[in-house]
N, C-alpha and C positions, 0 to 999 in steps of 0.2 A: 504494499499499499504506500502510495506516495505521500509526501508531507502535506499537500493540500487536502487529500483525502483523510488523512489522520487528524488534522486540525478540525475539519468540519464534522467528522463523526464523533470526535471527542467533545467539541464545544456545543454542538446542537443537541436538543432533546433527542432521545432515542427514536421516537416516532418519526421526527423530521429526517434524521439521519438515514433511517431505513427507507423512507420514501425517496430521498435524494439518490441513494445507491440503486434502488430498484429502477428509477427512471433513467439514470445514467447508463444502466446496463441495457436499456432498449435502444439507445443510440449507437449505431454500428457503422463501420467502414468495411468495404470488401477489398481484399487484396487483388490487384490485377494479375499478379504472378501465379497464385495458387487458388484463388477464389474463396479463401477462408474469410469469414466474417469475424471481426474483433470489436468488442464493445469499447466505448470510450472509457468505461470504468477499468477494463483490463489494461488499457493503454496508460492508466494513471491519471485520467482526467475526470471532470465532473461536468454534466450538462443537465440542468434542472430548470423546469418551467420555460423551455426554449421552443422556438419554432424555426422554420426554414431549414434549408439543407446546405450549409456552408462547406466550402472546400478547406481541408486541413491536411497538414503533414501527419503521417502516421507510420507505425512500424507493425508489420504482421506478427502476431503471436506465434504463428505456426512456422513460417519460413524466414522470418526476421528481415524481410524485404522492406526497405523504406520506400514510401510512395506518397504521392499527392492524391487524395481521394475525397469523395463527397460523403459527408455524414448524412445518414438517413435514419429515420426512426422505424424500428421493427415493432410490430404489434406486440404489446405485452402478453405474456403467456399466462393464462388463467390457471389458478391452482384449485378451482372448484370443480368437483366431478359433475359430469353431464347427466 
């Protein structure tokens, strides 16, 4: 966990920190080299209450390729049974 993630999860109330982490995990970038999706949280970042699809530099968690990619929001996975 990066410093900014440690600070926010430590200083914010537990419920807010959990919401921040959950939403940050839904924002992902796709590696053009291997096609792996990596969340902004896995990259050490935070994205909360955001909109749009900005372009950012990232590094793939799978192949470690550095690339310029577009952030997009993946639909949050439901934990409720159908």
